N, C-alpha and C positions, 0 to 999 in steps of 0.2 A: 134918594127912598124911591121905591118901585111902588107906588098906593092899588089895591084893588080893593073892591065896596063891590060888595048886594053881591054878590051869587052862590049859586048852585053846584055841585062841580060831584059828580059820580062815576065812582070805579075807575077814573082816572092816576095814570101811571106816571110821579112823577121820583121814583128810584133815583136815583143817581145823580139828580137833579143837583142845581144854585139858583140855591134861593132866599141866600141872606140880604138880611136888610133890606128886605120887604117891609111893605105895612102893610096888613088886612085885617075889612075892618065887613062886619056883619054878614062872616062867607059863611054856607054847609062847605061840608068834607063829609062825602059819605064815602065808606069801602078805597079806599084811599091807599095812596103805595107810596107811602113814603120813601124807603130804605135808603141808609146807607145815604141819604140825601144831604146839602148844609142848610140850616132852615138857626145859625146864627147869626144874632142880630133879631130874628123875624117881632114886628110887632104884631096883635094879635085884639085886638077889640070885638066884647062880641061872636066870636069866631068855634062856630064849635063840628068838632073833632064825631066821630059815627064809624065803629068797629076799622077805625082804622092799624095800620099795620108802619108805627114807627119803628125799624128792629136796623140799629148802626148809624137810627138817625143823629148827625150832629146839631142841639139847641143851647148851645152855649150860646148864653148874655141874651138873650134872646127873653121877652119879656110879654109875658097873657095876664088881657084883666077881661074881665068878666068871658071867662073863656068855660067850654068843658070836653074833655077828652073823655067820651062813653065807651067804654066796652071796647081802650084804642090798646096794642100791643106795644110794649114798652122795651126791647133788646141786644141790652150793648146800647143804649144810648145815653147822654152824654147834655146831663140837666147840671152841666157845673155853674156855677153864677147864673140861671137863670132867675125869672119872678114868674109866679103864680097868686094873681088879688086875683079875690073873689070868683076862686075857679073852681073845677069840679074833674074826679079822674073818676067816678063811678066807674065803676064794672072792666077797671082797667088794669093791665095784668105790668107788673116789672119785675124782668132778669137781665143781671147780671147787669144793670146801669148805675153809668154813673149822681146819683142825687142830691151831690152836698162838696161844696156849699153853694143854697142855693137860698133866696126866698117863699116862704108859700104860708101865704098869705089869709088868711080867712079858709084856707083850703078844705075841699068836704071829696076825700077819701073814700067814701061808702065802698062797698063789696071788693073793693080792690088788693088784687092779688100783688105781698109786697116783703113776699117771707125769702127770709135771708138780705134783707136787700141791708146798706147801711148809711146810719140817720142822723150817726153819732151828732151829739152839740146841734141837731136845723130846732128852731121854731117851730110849733106848730101852732100856739096858741090858738085856739077859740076852730082851731078844728072838725072836722070830720071825723076816727077812725071805724064807722058803724059797718059790725059783719066785717068786717077788713083782717087776712090771712097775713098775721105778725110772727107767722112759725123763725122759731131763729133771729127774726130780723135785732140789728145793733143800733135800739133807738137811746146805750148809752149819753146819758147828758142833754140831753132835748125838752127841750121847756113844748108839756104837754097838758098848759092848767088848759081848764075848760075846757080839751075838750074832749069829746062825747067815743065811750072806748067802746059801747054795748057791743053785744057778741063776736067782741075782737078775736081769735084767735092766736095764742098769744104763747103756746108752749117754742120753750127755751129761747121765747126772747127776752135780750139785756137791757132793763130798767135803769142800771144802775147809775145812781147823780140826778133823775131826773126828775124833772120837775111835774108830781103829778096833782099837784092842789086844784082845786074846785071842777077835777078828773071824772066823769063817767064811771064805772069800772064797772062789767062785774067779781062776781063770786072770783072765778077762773081764774080771770090774771094773778089773780095776787097768791096766789096755788101755782102756777104755768112757768111765770117766767120768775127773773134773777131780777132781785131791786134794794141792792147790792147803795143805800147811801141814799137811795131814796125818799124824795120830800114831795112827803101823804100834812093832809091835813085828822086832827083826828078824828069826826067821823072814819075818813076809810085809813084811821090803826083801825078804829073800831071791829069795824067789816075787816078790814085784814087780821084780826085775831080769830075772828068767828069764822070768815073760812079756816083757818087753821085748826076749827076744832077748840077753841076755850073758851074759858065762857069769860063771860066783859060783865061787870057785876062793878057794882056803884061802893 
């Protein structure tokens, strides 16, 4: 396994490169191109990617701890069987990506464009989806316990059978998303009723 540490890389073209099974620590990639690169099995710790292009990138079975993907582009990327712990995707966009099964442990998806994604059954416990674009996203049977969904756009989103207990949810989600069989708490049930114009009385 190749291990590379403590470097800043700006504007490099890694398209079609084979970088699989490498280990990167404390690196900074800025405006780099990883289009169609093989990053399968890569392990990163405290690595920051800023405005990088991961179009067509193979990230299967990769592991990322304390990593940051800031305003990155993921199009037709494969994240299956990957692990993200205490990591962030702030401002990034995902289009036609394979994002499950994968592990997202305390991951920040603030301002992420993830509309239309298939996240069925994924566990996002303790994460953040603040002001995320969840339009037409399939979150059926997804665990969203204690997730912050403040300001998330959820028109057409499917949360059927999802677990929303303890989640922070705005009124618009209660009316915009499909919530058949969704697990919620009593206080959330009151908020749901109010969002639908019902008068909740003791």
